[in-house]
C-alpha positions as CSV (number, residue, x, y, z in Angstrom):
1,X,22.9,28.7,-3.1
2,X,23.6,25.8,-5.5
3,X,24.3,23.3,-2.7
4,X,20.7,23.7,-1.4
5,X,19.2,23.5,-4.9
6,X,21.1,20.3,-5.7
7,X,20.0,18.7,-2.3
8,X,16.4,19.7,-2.9
9,X,16.6,18.2,-6.4
10,X,17.6,14.8,-4.9
11,X,14.8,14.9,-2.4
12,X,12.1,16.2,-4.7
13,X,12.9,13.7,-7.4
14,X,12.7,10.7,-5.1
15,X,16.4,10.1,-4.8
16,X,16.4,10.2,-1.0
17,X,18.4,7.0,-0.9
18,X,21.5,8.9,-1.9
19,X,22.0,9.9,1.7
20,X,25.7,10.7,1.5
21,X,25.3,13.0,-1.4
22,X,22.4,14.9,0.2
23,X,24.2,15.2,3.5
24,X,27.3,16.5,1.9
25,X,25.3,19.2,0.0
26,X,23.4,20.2,3.2
27,X,26.6,20.4,5.2
28,X,28.3,22.6,2.6
29,X,25.3,24.9,2.7
30,X,25.3,25.0,6.5
31,X,28.9,26.2,6.5
32,X,27.6,29.3,4.8
33,X,24.3,29.6,6.8
34,X,24.5,27.6,10.0
35,X,21.3,29.0,11.4
36,X,19.0,27.7,8.7
37,X,16.6,25.5,10.6
38,X,14.9,24.3,7.4
39,X,18.2,22.8,6.2
40,X,19.1,21.5,9.7
41,X,15.8,19.6,9.6
42,X,16.4,18.2,6.1
43,X,19.9,17.1,7.2
44,X,18.5,15.3,10.2
45,X,15.8,13.6,8.1
46,X,18.5,12.3,5.8
47,X,19.8,10.3,8.7
48,X,16.5,8.7,9.6
49,X,16.4,6.1,6.8
50,X,19.7,4.7,8.0
51,X,18.5,4.9,11.7
52,X,21.4,7.0,12.7
53,X,19.4,8.3,15.7
54,X,22.3,9.8,17.6
55,X,23.1,12.1,14.6
56,X,19.4,13.0,14.4
57,X,19.3,13.9,18.1
58,X,22.5,16.0,17.8
59,X,21.2,18.0,14.8
60,X,17.6,18.1,16.1
61,X,18.5,19.5,19.5
62,X,20.6,22.2,17.8
63,X,17.6,23.1,15.6
64,X,15.1,23.0,18.5
65,X,17.3,25.4,20.5
66,X,17.1,27.8,17.6
67,X,13.3,27.3,17.2
68,X,11.9,26.2,20.6
69,X,8.5,24.4,20.4
70,X,8.5,23.9,16.6
71,X,6.2,20.9,16.1
72,X,8.1,19.1,13.4
73,X,11.3,19.3,15.4
74,X,9.6,17.8,18.4
75,X,8.4,14.9,16.3
76,X,11.8,14.5,14.7
77,X,13.5,14.2,18.2
78,X,10.7,12.0,19.6
79,X,11.1,9.4,16.9
80,X,14.9,9.4,17.3
81,X,14.6,8.9,21.1
82,X,12.2,6.0,20.4
83,X,14.8,4.5,18.1
84,X,17.4,4.9,20.8
85,X,15.3,3.0,23.3
86,X,14.3,5.9,25.5
87,X,10.5,5.7,25.4
88,X,10.0,8.1,28.3
89,X,11.7,10.9,26.5
90,X,10.1,9.9,23.2
91,X,6.6,10.0,24.6
92,X,7.2,13.2,26.4
93,X,8.2,14.9,23.1
94,X,5.4,13.2,21.2
95,X,2.9,14.5,23.7
96,X,4.1,18.1,23.1
97,X,4.0,17.4,19.3
98,X,0.4,16.2,19.5
99,X,-0.6,19.3,21.4
100,X,0.8,21.4,18.6
101,X,-0.7,19.8,15.6
102,X,-4.3,19.7,14.1
103,X,-6.7,17.0,15.3
104,X,-6.7,15.4,11.9
105,X,-3.0,14.8,12.0
106,X,-3.0,13.6,15.6
107,X,-5.7,11.1,14.8
108,X,-3.3,9.3,12.3
109,X,-1.0,8.6,15.2
110,X,-3.8,7.4,17.5
111,X,-5.5,5.2,14.9
112,X,-5.2,1.5,15.9
113,X,-6.7,0.0,12.7
114,X,-3.3,-1.2,11.3
115,X,-2.1,-2.8,14.6
116,X,-5.2,-4.0,16.5
117,X,-7.1,-7.2,15.9
118,X,-10.7,-6.7,14.7
119,X,-12.1,-7.8,18.1
120,X,-9.8,-5.4,19.9
121,X,-10.7,-2.5,17.7
122,X,-14.4,-3.2,18.2
123,X,-14.0,-3.2,22.0
124,X,-11.9,0.0,21.9
125,X,-14.4,1.9,19.8
126,X,-17.3,0.8,22.1
127,X,-15.6,2.3,25.2
128,X,-16.4,5.7,26.5
129,X,-13.6,8.2,26.3
130,X,-12.7,8.0,30.0
131,X,-12.1,4.2,29.8
132,X,-9.9,4.2,26.6
133,X,-6.7,5.2,28.4
134,X,-6.8,2.0,30.6
135,X,-7.5,-0.1,27.5
136,X,-4.5,1.3,25.7
137,X,-2.2,0.6,28.6
138,X,-3.0,-3.1,28.4
139,X,-3.0,-3.0,24.6
140,X,0.5,-1.7,24.3
141,X,1.8,-3.8,27.1
142,X,0.7,-7.0,25.3
143,X,2.8,-6.0,22.3
144,X,5.9,-4.8,24.2
145,X,8.8,-7.0,23.4
146,X,11.1,-5.3,25.9
147,X,9.1,-6.9,28.8
148,X,10.1,-4.1,31.2
149,X,8.7,-0.8,29.8
150,X,5.1,-1.6,30.6
151,X,4.1,-1.0,27.0
152,X,5.7,2.4,26.7
153,X,8.4,1.2,24.3
154,X,5.8,-0.3,21.9
155,X,3.6,2.8,22.0
156,X,6.6,5.0,21.2
157,X,7.6,2.6,18.4
158,X,4.1,2.9,16.9
159,X,4.4,6.7,16.9
160,X,7.9,6.4,15.4
161,X,6.5,4.3,12.6
162,X,3.7,6.7,11.8
163,X,6.1,9.6,11.8
164,X,8.4,7.7,9.5
165,X,5.7,6.9,6.9
166,X,4.3,10.4,7.1
167,X,7.8,11.7,6.3
168,X,8.9,9.2,3.7
169,X,5.9,7.5,2.2
170,X,3.3,10.2,1.8
171,X,4.4,12.3,-1.2
172,X,1.9,10.8,-3.7
173,X,-0.8,9.5,-1.5
174,X,-2.3,10.8,1.8
175,X,-2.0,9.8,4.5
176,X,0.5,7.3,3.2
177,X,1.0,4.8,0.4
178,X,1.0,1.0,0.5
179,X,4.6,1.0,1.9
180,X,3.3,3.0,4.9
181,X,0.6,0.4,5.6
182,X,3.1,-2.4,5.7
183,X,5.7,-0.4,7.7
184,X,3.2,0.5,10.4
185,X,2.1,-3.1,10.7
186,X,5.5,-4.8,10.6
187,X,8.1,-2.2,11.3
188,X,11.5,-2.1,9.5
189,X,12.0,-4.8,6.9
190,X,14.9,-7.1,7.4
191,X,16.1,-6.3,3.9
192,X,15.0,-3.5,1.6
193,X,16.1,-3.1,-2.0
194,X,15.2,-0.4,-4.5
195,X,15.5,0.2,-8.2
196,X,17.9,2.9,-9.4
197,X,19.7,2.8,-6.0
198,X,22.8,1.4,-4.3
199,X,21.7,-1.7,-2.4
200,X,23.4,-3.9,0.1
201,X,23.7,-7.6,-0.4
202,X,20.9,-9.4,1.6
203,X,21.8,-11.2,4.8
204,X,21.9,-15.0,4.8
205,X,18.4,-15.0,6.4
206,X,16.9,-12.7,3.8
207,X,18.6,-14.7,1.0
208,X,17.1,-17.9,2.4
209,X,13.6,-16.4,2.2
210,X,14.3,-15.3,-1.4
211,X,15.5,-18.8,-2.3
212,X,12.4,-20.4,-0.8
213,X,10.0,-17.9,-2.4
214,X,11.7,-18.4,-5.8
215,X,11.3,-22.1,-5.6
216,X,7.7,-21.8,-4.6
217,X,6.9,-19.5,-7.5
218,X,8.7,-21.1,-10.5
219,X,8.4,-24.7,-9.3
220,X,9.9,-27.2,-11.8
221,X,11.7,-24.5,-13.9
222,X,14.1,-23.9,-11.1
223,X,16.9,-25.9,-9.5
224,X,18.0,-24.7,-6.1
225,X,20.2,-21.6,-6.6
226,X,19.2,-21.0,-10.2
227,X,16.4,-19.1,-12.0
228,X,15.6,-17.7,-15.4
229,X,15.8,-14.0,-15.7
230,X,12.3,-13.8,-17.3
231,X,10.7,-15.7,-14.4
232,X,12.7,-13.8,-11.9
233,X,11.8,-10.3,-13.1
234,X,8.8,-10.5,-15.5
235,X,7.8,-7.7,-17.8
236,X,4.6,-7.5,-19.8
237,X,3.4,-10.5,-21.7
238,X,5.2,-9.5,-24.9
239,X,7.3,-12.6,-25.2
240,X,5.9,-15.5,-27.2
241,X,5.4,-18.9,-25.6
242,X,8.4,-20.2,-27.6
243,X,10.6,-17.4,-26.3
244,X,9.5,-18.0,-22.7
245,X,10.4,-21.6,-23.1
246,X,13.8,-20.6,-24.4
247,X,14.3,-18.2,-21.5
248,X,13.4,-21.0,-19.1
249,X,16.1,-23.2,-20.5
250,X,18.7,-20.5,-20.1
251,X,18.9,-20.4,-16.4
252,X,21.5,-18.2,-14.8
253,X,23.1,-18.2,-11.4
254,X,20.8,-16.8,-8.6
255,X,23.2,-14.2,-7.3
256,X,24.4,-10.6,-7.7
257,X,21.7,-8.3,-9.0
258,X,19.0,-11.0,-8.8
259,X,19.4,-11.2,-5.1
260,X,18.5,-7.5,-5.0
261,X,15.5,-7.5,-7.4
262,X,12.1,-8.7,-6.3
263,X,11.5,-12.4,-6.3
264,X,7.8,-12.2,-7.0
265,X,7.1,-12.0,-10.8
266,X,5.9,-8.5,-11.5
267,X,4.2,-7.2,-14.6
268,X,6.0,-4.1,-15.9
269,X,5.4,-2.0,-19.0
270,X,9.1,-1.3,-19.0
271,X,12.1,-2.1,-16.9
272,X,12.5,1.5,-15.8
273,X,9.4,1.4,-13.5
274,X,10.5,2.1,-10.0
275,X,10.1,-0.8,-7.6
276,X,11.0,-1.7,-4.0
277,X,11.3,-5.2,-2.5
278,X,11.0,-5.7,1.3
279,X,11.9,-8.9,3.0
280,X,10.6,-9.8,6.5
281,X,12.3,-13.0,7.8
282,X,10.2,-13.3,10.9
283,X,6.7,-12.6,9.5
284,X,4.7,-15.6,8.3
285,X,7.8,-17.8,8.0
286,X,9.5,-15.2,5.7
287,X,7.7,-13.0,3.2
288,X,8.4,-10.4,0.5
289,X,6.4,-7.3,-0.2
290,X,6.9,-5.7,-3.6
291,X,5.8,-2.1,-4.3
292,X,5.8,-0.2,-7.7
293,X,5.3,3.3,-8.8
294,X,4.0,2.2,-12.2
295,X,2.6,5.6,-13.2
296,X,5.6,7.5,-12.0
297,X,3.4,9.8,-9.8
298,X,4.6,8.8,-6.4
299,X,1.5,6.6,-5.7
300,X,3.3,3.4,-4.7
301,X,1.1,0.3,-4.9
302,X,1.3,-3.4,-4.8
303,X,2.0,-4.6,-8.4
304,X,-0.6,-6.2,-10.7
305,X,-0.3,-9.9,-10.9
306,X,1.2,-11.2,-14.2
307,X,-1.2,-12.7,-16.7
308,X,-2.1,-16.3,-15.9
309,X,-1.5,-16.0,-12.2
310,X,-3.9,-15.7,-9.3
């Protein structure tokens, strides 16, 4: 049916950010074929980027009832319960999921390299298998911000992050691209903007981070609240020095689209290269991570530094 073909086109061409359009197409298809578990799964996944966990649980439980024990449905529900703050149910489902998947996939969830300190990792790897469980109890408890789950909430959150990046950030690179690394380490960004996508206006906190980073980067060329377009979103070094100086003089108000675009000057061959900007307001005093798919092959990387920077 055409509804499914259109929905798949959005997903397969990296337009997952158009959640509303995708869901509408899936829902129209499901009115015709309500028992299609594949489409129920796709519909539930479309809610995960917006963290609409109750919708994920409702759809996921329906799909699991039609296909008991299906591994991907167990993981889908597990990460949703983790997001809802029910670590016991989440870990119960994740345990079932781990039993159902290959050892190589399970190892990605159990790997501590992106969350452990080097000295912790060294100790963990030196322990015999029978002592590692006790180490992990302490490891997750130390990172548990809930203060009452005994580390279960943080463990479930780690698995949720791994599931999220395996689902959303692994199309071009296995096991995940650079976005996945940052996501597993730091969790959800406080503000995320993307090229060729509808983006929300950043919060006051995220805007403050952007203002500070912009001032740090362009120094004397910027007065508070203003920036040149060329400095704000730099392409390749095609412009002459004279043209760059002219651009620097023609400052425009730091608002609107520029609040959405990356602050850090990025070297692009053309403006159409897909990019993402993530702002974390509580990491390192406020940081921005920028990712680009420069070769249009789904292999998202950190951008190359512009000429003359280090």
